[in-house]
Biopython code that builds the backbone (N, CA, C, O; Angstrom):
import numpy as np
from Bio.PDB.StructureBuilder import StructureBuilder

atoms = [
    (1, "MET", "N", (4.192, 13.610, 16.135)),
    (1, "MET", "CA", (5.276, 14.523, 15.861)),
    (1, "MET", "C", (5.324, 14.876, 14.375)),
    (1, "MET", "O", (5.548, 16.033, 14.018)),
    (2, "VAL", "N", (5.114, 13.881, 13.509)),
    (2, "VAL", "CA", (5.148, 14.123, 12.063)),
    (2, "VAL", "C", (4.061, 15.119, 11.671)),
    (2, "VAL", "O", (4.304, 16.025, 10.874)),
    (3, "LYS", "N", (2.869, 14.952, 12.228)),
    (3, "LYS", "CA", (1.764, 15.866, 11.919)),
    (3, "LYS", "C", (2.070, 17.274, 12.409)),
    (3, "LYS", "O", (1.774, 18.249, 11.718)),
    (4, "LEU", "N", (2.658, 17.387, 13.591)),
    (4, "LEU", "CA", (3.010, 18.694, 14.140)),
    (4, "LEU", "C", (4.030, 19.399, 13.246)),
    (4, "LEU", "O", (3.888, 20.586, 12.950)),
    (5, "ILE", "N", (5.042, 18.674, 12.825)),
    (5, "ILE", "CA", (6.065, 19.254, 11.947)),
    (5, "ILE", "C", (5.446, 19.675, 10.620)),
    (5, "ILE", "O", (5.735, 20.762, 10.119)),
    (6, "SER", "N", (4.605, 18.832, 10.052)),
    (6, "SER", "CA", (3.951, 19.157, 8.779)),
    (6, "SER", "C", (3.072, 20.390, 8.906)),
    (6, "SER", "O", (3.049, 21.239, 8.015)),
    (7, "LYS", "N", (2.350, 20.488, 10.012)),
    (7, "LYS", "CA", (1.470, 21.642, 10.232)),
    (7, "LYS", "C", (2.281, 22.927, 10.362)),
    (7, "LYS", "O", (1.935, 23.944, 9.762)),
    (8, "LYS", "N", (3.350, 22.885, 11.137)),
    (8, "LYS", "CA", (4.212, 24.067, 11.305)),
    (8, "LYS", "C", (4.847, 24.468, 9.975)),
    (8, "LYS", "O", (4.936, 25.654, 9.655)),
    (9, "ALA", "N", (5.281, 23.492, 9.215)),
    (9, "ALA", "CA", (5.890, 23.777, 7.913)),
    (9, "ALA", "C", (4.885, 24.433, 6.983)),
    (9, "ALA", "O", (5.213, 25.378, 6.267)),
    (10, "GLU", "N", (3.662, 23.928, 6.998)),
    (10, "GLU", "CA", (2.616, 24.509, 6.154)),
    (10, "GLU", "C", (2.342, 25.957, 6.556)),
    (10, "GLU", "O", (2.180, 26.822, 5.694)),
    (11, "LEU", "N", (2.292, 26.220, 7.851)),
    (11, "LEU", "CA", (2.068, 27.587, 8.325)),
    (11, "LEU", "C", (3.188, 28.531, 7.891)),
    (11, "LEU", "O", (2.948, 29.701, 7.595)),
    (12, "LYS", "N", (4.406, 28.012, 7.858)),
    (12, "LYS", "CA", (5.568, 28.824, 7.479)),
    (12, "LYS", "C", (5.834, 28.818, 5.975)),
    (12, "LYS", "O", (6.687, 29.562, 5.492)),
    (13, "GLY", "N", (5.107, 27.980, 5.235)),
    (13, "GLY", "CA", (5.286, 27.935, 3.786)),
    (13, "GLY", "C", (6.564, 27.247, 3.343)),
    (13, "GLY", "O", (7.155, 27.613, 2.326)),
    (14, "VAL", "N", (6.992, 26.246, 4.110)),
    (14, "VAL", "CA", (8.203, 25.510, 3.742)),
    (14, "VAL", "C", (7.870, 24.039, 3.507)),
    (14, "VAL", "O", (6.863, 23.531, 4.001)),
    (15, "SER", "N", (8.711, 23.381, 2.762)),
    (15, "SER", "CA", (8.513, 21.966, 2.457)),
    (15, "SER", "C", (9.133, 21.091, 3.541)),
    (15, "SER", "O", (10.066, 21.494, 4.236)),
    (16, "VAL", "N", (8.593, 19.894, 3.662)),
    (16, "VAL", "CA", (9.135, 18.901, 4.589)),
    (16, "VAL", "C", (9.473, 17.652, 3.783)),
    (16, "VAL", "O", (8.662, 17.183, 2.984)),
    (17, "PHE", "N", (10.652, 17.127, 3.991)),
    (17, "PHE", "CA", (11.051, 15.874, 3.361)),
    (17, "PHE", "C", (10.676, 14.753, 4.318)),
    (17, "PHE", "O", (11.176, 14.692, 5.442)),
    (18, "HIS", "N", (9.807, 13.882, 3.874)),
    (18, "HIS", "CA", (9.276, 12.821, 4.730)),
    (18, "HIS", "C", (10.160, 11.577, 4.652)),
    (18, "HIS", "O", (9.881, 10.637, 3.907)),
    (19, "ARG", "N", (11.221, 11.600, 5.433)),
    (19, "ARG", "CA", (12.205, 10.515, 5.424)),
    (19, "ARG", "C", (11.580, 9.176, 5.796)),
    (19, "ARG", "O", (11.840, 8.163, 5.148)),
    (20, "TRP", "N", (10.760, 9.173, 6.834)),
    (20, "TRP", "CA", (10.157, 7.916, 7.271)),
    (20, "TRP", "C", (9.292, 7.318, 6.161)),
    (20, "TRP", "O", (9.322, 6.108, 5.939)),
    (21, "ALA", "N", (8.534, 8.145, 5.473)),
    (21, "ALA", "CA", (7.683, 7.653, 4.383)),
    (21, "ALA", "C", (8.535, 7.015, 3.286)),
    (21, "ALA", "O", (8.158, 5.985, 2.728)),
    (22, "LEU", "N", (9.664, 7.612, 2.982)),
    (22, "LEU", "CA", (10.555, 7.057, 1.960)),
    (22, "LEU", "C", (11.131, 5.712, 2.416)),
    (22, "LEU", "O", (11.169, 4.752, 1.646)),
    (23, "MET", "N", (11.574, 5.656, 3.664)),
    (23, "MET", "CA", (12.145, 4.416, 4.183)),
    (23, "MET", "C", (11.082, 3.319, 4.267)),
    (23, "MET", "O", (11.369, 2.151, 4.006)),
    (24, "ARG", "N", (9.877, 3.692, 4.625)),
    (24, "ARG", "CA", (8.785, 2.715, 4.677)),
    (24, "ARG", "C", (8.488, 2.192, 3.265)),
    (24, "ARG", "O", (8.210, 1.008, 3.076)),
    (25, "HIS", "N", (8.550, 3.091, 2.284)),
    (25, "HIS", "CA", (8.361, 2.688, 0.885)),
    (25, "HIS", "C", (9.415, 1.648, 0.487)),
    (25, "HIS", "O", (9.088, 0.637, -0.135)),
    (26, "TRP", "N", (10.668, 1.894, 0.845)),
    (26, "TRP", "CA", (11.719, 0.923, 0.535)),
    (26, "TRP", "C", (11.388, -0.424, 1.167)),
    (26, "TRP", "O", (11.553, -1.476, 0.549)),
    (27, "HIS", "N", (10.922, -0.368, 2.402)),
    (27, "HIS", "CA", (10.620, -1.598, 3.132)),
    (27, "HIS", "C", (9.458, -2.356, 2.486)),
    (27, "HIS", "O", (9.549, -3.563, 2.262)),
    (28, "VAL", "N", (8.382, -1.654, 2.192)),
    (28, "VAL", "CA", (7.169, -2.287, 1.675)),
    (28, "VAL", "C", (7.304, -2.686, 0.207)),
    (28, "VAL", "O", (6.947, -3.802, -0.170)),
    (29, "HIS", "N", (7.817, -1.783, -0.613)),
    (29, "HIS", "CA", (7.818, -2.006, -2.061)),
    (29, "HIS", "C", (9.107, -2.613, -2.613)),
    (29, "HIS", "O", (9.102, -3.225, -3.681)),
    (30, "ASN", "N", (10.199, -2.443, -1.889)),
    (30, "ASN", "CA", (11.482, -2.975, -2.361)),
    (30, "ASN", "C", (12.007, -4.111, -1.481)),
    (30, "ASN", "O", (13.109, -4.616, -1.697)),
    (31, "ASN", "N", (11.211, -4.503, -0.495)),
    (31, "ASN", "CA", (11.592, -5.595, 0.418)),
    (31, "ASN", "C", (12.946, -5.377, 1.084)),
    (31, "ASN", "O", (13.719, -6.320, 1.248)),
    (32, "ILE", "N", (13.232, -4.143, 1.464)),
    (32, "ILE", "CA", (14.467, -3.843, 2.182)),
    (32, "ILE", "C", (14.129, -3.831, 3.672)),
    (32, "ILE", "O", (13.289, -3.051, 4.120)),
    (33, "SER", "N", (14.781, -4.688, 4.422)),
    (33, "SER", "CA", (14.481, -4.780, 5.853)),
    (33, "SER", "C", (14.984, -3.535, 6.580)),
    (33, "SER", "O", (15.938, -2.886, 6.152)),
    (34, "PHE", "N", (14.320, -3.221, 7.683)),
    (34, "PHE", "CA", (14.765, -2.091, 8.490)),
    (34, "PHE", "C", (16.145, -2.378, 9.081)),
    (34, "PHE", "O", (16.943, -1.462, 9.277)),
    (35, "GLU", "N", (16.420, -3.634, 9.361)),
    (35, "GLU", "CA", (17.738, -4.003, 9.880)),
    (35, "GLU", "C", (18.839, -3.654, 8.880)),
    (35, "GLU", "O", (19.937, -3.254, 9.269)),
    (36, "ARG", "N", (18.541, -3.806, 7.603)),
    (36, "ARG", "CA", (19.520, -3.485, 6.559)),
    (36, "ARG", "C", (19.721, -1.974, 6.422)),
    (36, "ARG", "O", (20.777, -1.520, 5.981)),
    (37, "MET", "N", (18.707, -1.205, 6.802)),
    (37, "MET", "CA", (18.802, 0.252, 6.704)),
    (37, "MET", "C", (19.597, 0.857, 7.854)),
    (37, "MET", "O", (20.031, 2.006, 7.772)),
    (38, "ILE", "N", (19.789, 0.092, 8.923)),
    (38, "ILE", "CA", (20.462, 0.593, 10.117)),
    (38, "ILE", "C", (21.941, 0.220, 10.089)),
    (38, "ILE", "O", (22.317, -0.856, 9.624)),
    (39, "ASP", "N", (22.769, 1.129, 10.596)),
    (39, "ASP", "CA", (24.207, 0.886, 10.691)),
    (39, "ASP", "C", (24.456, -0.287, 11.645)),
    (39, "ASP", "O", (24.111, -0.207, 12.824)),
    (40, "PRO", "N", (25.046, -1.364, 11.147)),
    (40, "PRO", "CA", (25.247, -2.538, 11.999)),
    (40, "PRO", "C", (26.224, -2.311, 13.150)),
    (40, "PRO", "O", (26.249, -3.095, 14.099)),
    (41, "THR", "N", (27.027, -1.254, 13.081)),
    (41, "THR", "CA", (27.980, -0.972, 14.158)),
    (41, "THR", "C", (27.390, -0.075, 15.234)),
    (41, "THR", "O", (28.056, 0.210, 16.229)),
    (42, "ASP", "N", (26.160, 0.374, 15.056)),
    (42, "ASP", "CA", (25.515, 1.261, 16.028)),
    (42, "ASP", "C", (24.731, 0.428, 17.045)),
    (42, "ASP", "O", (23.681, -0.122, 16.711)),
    (43, "PRO", "N", (25.225, 0.330, 18.270)),
    (43, "PRO", "CA", (24.542, -0.498, 19.265)),
    (43, "PRO", "C", (23.146, 0.016, 19.622)),
    (43, "PRO", "O", (22.297, -0.760, 20.061)),
    (44, "ASP", "N", (22.904, 1.300, 19.441)),
    (44, "ASP", "CA", (21.595, 1.878, 19.758)),
    (44, "ASP", "C", (20.617, 1.781, 18.595)),
    (44, "ASP", "O", (19.429, 2.059, 18.755)),
    (45, "GLN", "N", (21.112, 1.389, 17.429)),
    (45, "GLN", "CA", (20.308, 1.264, 16.208)),
    (45, "GLN", "C", (19.569, 2.564, 15.867)),
    (45, "GLN", "O", (18.394, 2.551, 15.500)),
    (46, "LEU", "N", (20.278, 3.670, 15.997)),
    (46, "LEU", "CA", (19.698, 4.978, 15.698)),
    (46, "LEU", "C", (20.232, 5.585, 14.410)),
    (46, "LEU", "O", (19.651, 6.537, 13.890)),
    (47, "HIS", "N", (21.329, 5.048, 13.888)),
    (47, "HIS", "CA", (21.958, 5.634, 12.709)),
    (47, "HIS", "C", (21.769, 4.738, 11.496)),
    (47, "HIS", "O", (21.775, 3.510, 11.590)),
    (48, "GLN", "N", (21.603, 5.390, 10.362)),
    (48, "GLN", "CA", (21.404, 4.651, 9.121)),
    (48, "GLN", "C", (22.722, 4.093, 8.602)),
    (48, "GLN", "O", (23.799, 4.617, 8.889)),
    (49, "SER", "N", (22.608, 3.022, 7.834)),
    (49, "SER", "CA", (23.786, 2.459, 7.172)),
    (49, "SER", "C", (24.238, 3.415, 6.070)),
    (49, "SER", "O", (23.496, 4.314, 5.676)),
    (50, "ASP", "N", (25.452, 3.214, 5.582)),
    (50, "ASP", "CA", (25.957, 4.050, 4.493)),
    (50, "ASP", "C", (25.082, 3.915, 3.250)),
    (50, "ASP", "O", (24.789, 4.908, 2.583)),
    (51, "ALA", "N", (24.667, 2.692, 2.941)),
    (51, "ALA", "CA", (23.829, 2.471, 1.754)),
    (51, "ALA", "C", (22.484, 3.172, 1.895)),
    (51, "ALA", "O", (21.985, 3.761, 0.936)),
    (52, "SER", "N", (21.907, 3.113, 3.066)),
    (52, "SER", "CA", (20.625, 3.765, 3.317)),
    (52, "SER", "C", (20.766, 5.286, 3.232)),
    (52, "SER", "O", (19.906, 5.970, 2.677)),
    (53, "THR", "N", (21.857, 5.802, 3.787)),
    (53, "THR", "CA", (22.107, 7.243, 3.720)),
    (53, "THR", "C", (22.275, 7.690, 2.275)),
    (53, "THR", "O", (21.777, 8.747, 1.888)),
    (54, "GLN", "N", (22.971, 6.894, 1.480)),
    (54, "GLN", "CA", (23.171, 7.227, 0.067)),
    (54, "GLN", "C", (21.836, 7.237, -0.686)),
    (54, "GLN", "O", (21.576, 8.150, -1.470)),
    (55, "ARG", "N", (20.996, 6.236, -0.452)),
    (55, "ARG", "CA", (19.669, 6.191, -1.097)),
    (55, "ARG", "C", (18.821, 7.381, -0.673)),
    (55, "ARG", "O", (18.118, 7.979, -1.489)),
    (56, "LEU", "N", (18.894, 7.717, 0.600)),
    (56, "LEU", "CA", (18.133, 8.845, 1.119)),
    (56, "LEU", "C", (18.602, 10.150, 0.471)),
    (56, "LEU", "O", (17.783, 10.991, 0.100)),
    (57, "ALA", "N", (19.907, 10.315, 0.338)),
    (57, "ALA", "CA", (20.460, 11.516, -0.297)),
    (57, "ALA", "C", (19.990, 11.639, -1.743)),
    (57, "ALA", "O", (19.662, 12.731, -2.206)),
    (58, "ARG", "N", (19.959, 10.513, -2.452)),
    (58, "ARG", "CA", (19.455, 10.540, -3.836)),
    (58, "ARG", "C", (17.985, 10.932, -3.867)),
    (58, "ARG", "O", (17.566, 11.717, -4.718)),
    (59, "GLY", "N", (17.205, 10.390, -2.943)),
    (59, "GLY", "CA", (15.780, 10.723, -2.873)),
    (59, "GLY", "C", (15.561, 12.197, -2.585)),
    (59, "GLY", "O", (14.696, 12.833, -3.188)),
    (60, "LEU", "N", (16.349, 12.740, -1.658)),
    (60, "LEU", "CA", (16.233, 14.160, -1.335)),
    (60, "LEU", "C", (16.653, 15.014, -2.525)),
    (60, "LEU", "O", (16.006, 16.017, -2.828)),
    (61, "CYS", "N", (17.720, 14.627, -3.192)),
    (61, "CYS", "CA", (18.183, 15.348, -4.383)),
    (61, "CYS", "C", (17.109, 15.350, -5.465)),
    (61, "CYS", "O", (16.831, 16.388, -6.066)),
    (62, "ASP", "N", (16.510, 14.198, -5.710)),
    (62, "ASP", "CA", (15.439, 14.108, -6.713)),
    (62, "ASP", "C", (14.264, 15.010, -6.349)),
    (62, "ASP", "O", (13.686, 15.668, -7.214)),
    (63, "THR", "N", (13.918, 15.036, -5.068)),
    (63, "THR", "CA", (12.806, 15.871, -4.601)),
    (63, "THR", "C", (13.111, 17.349, -4.808)),
    (63, "THR", "O", (12.251, 18.107, -5.257)),
    (64, "ILE", "N", (14.326, 17.756, -4.484)),
    (64, "ILE", "CA", (14.723, 19.156, -4.658)),
    (64, "ILE", "C", (14.722, 19.526, -6.139)),
    (64, "ILE", "O", (14.233, 20.592, -6.511)),
    (65, "LEU", "N", (15.266, 18.657, -6.978)),
    (65, "LEU", "CA", (15.286, 18.936, -8.418)),
    (65, "LEU", "C", (13.876, 19.089, -8.980)),
    (65, "LEU", "O", (13.615, 20.016, -9.747)),
    (66, "LYS", "N", (12.976, 18.199, -8.612)),
    (66, "LYS", "CA", (11.592, 18.290, -9.087)),
    (66, "LYS", "C", (10.940, 19.584, -8.626)),
    (66, "LYS", "O", (10.221, 20.228, -9.389)),
    (67, "ALA", "N", (11.189, 19.963, -7.383)),
    (67, "ALA", "CA", (10.593, 21.188, -6.846)),
    (67, "ALA", "C", (11.124, 22.423, -7.563)),
    (67, "ALA", "O", (10.364, 23.348, -7.848)),
    (68, "THR", "N", (12.417, 22.447, -7.856)),
    (68, "THR", "CA", (12.980, 23.621, -8.526)),
    (68, "THR", "C", (12.550, 23.681, -9.982)),
    (68, "THR", "O", (12.357, 24.767, -10.527)),
    (69, "GLN", "N", (12.399, 22.532, -10.611)),
    (69, "GLN", "CA", (11.934, 22.517, -11.998)),
    (69, "GLN", "C", (10.483, 22.964, -12.078)),
    (69, "GLN", "O", (10.103, 23.660, -13.019)),
    (70, "SER", "N", (9.674, 22.576, -11.110)),
    (70, "SER", "CA", (8.270, 23.002, -11.070)),
    (70, "SER", "C", (8.172, 24.502, -10.848)),
    (70, "SER", "O", (7.314, 25.169, -11.425)),
    (71, "ALA", "N", (9.055, 25.028, -10.011)),
    (71, "ALA", "CA", (9.027, 26.454, -9.698)),
    (71, "ALA", "C", (9.437, 27.300, -10.896)),
    (71, "ALA", "O", (8.993, 28.440, -11.030)),
    (72, "GLU", "N", (10.275, 26.755, -11.764)),
    (72, "GLU", "CA", (10.763, 27.501, -12.917)),
    (72, "GLU", "C", (9.745, 27.584, -14.044)),
    (72, "GLU", "O", (9.825, 28.486, -14.878)),
    (73, "THR", "N", (8.792, 26.666, -14.085)),
    (73, "THR", "CA", (7.825, 26.669, -15.187)),
    (73, "THR", "C", (6.572, 27.418, -14.837)),
    (73, "THR", "O", (5.660, 27.513, -15.658)),
]
sb = StructureBuilder()
sb.init_structure("model")
sb.init_model(0)
sb.init_chain("A")
sb.init_seg("    ")
for serial, (resi, resn, name, xyz) in enumerate(atoms, 1):
    if name == "N":
        sb.init_residue(resn, " ", resi, " ")
    sb.init_atom(name, np.array(xyz, "f"), 0.0, 1.0, " ", f" {name:<3s}", serial, name[0])
structure = sb.get_structure()
């Protein structure tokens, strides 16, 4: 699915934010467990915790800022 989305985005000339890659980076390089990234009140374990959502938002913001700064130069 990730490859399909990336391919479609490339064809349309749009960027894709790779959330899973970022979360995997946190897990591998920052020793943050996947259990800690998930909302403990979600019985289906499909929703992120507030802390994880906040980190993700910062990562997305940083990515957007870098992209806009690159486009301006």
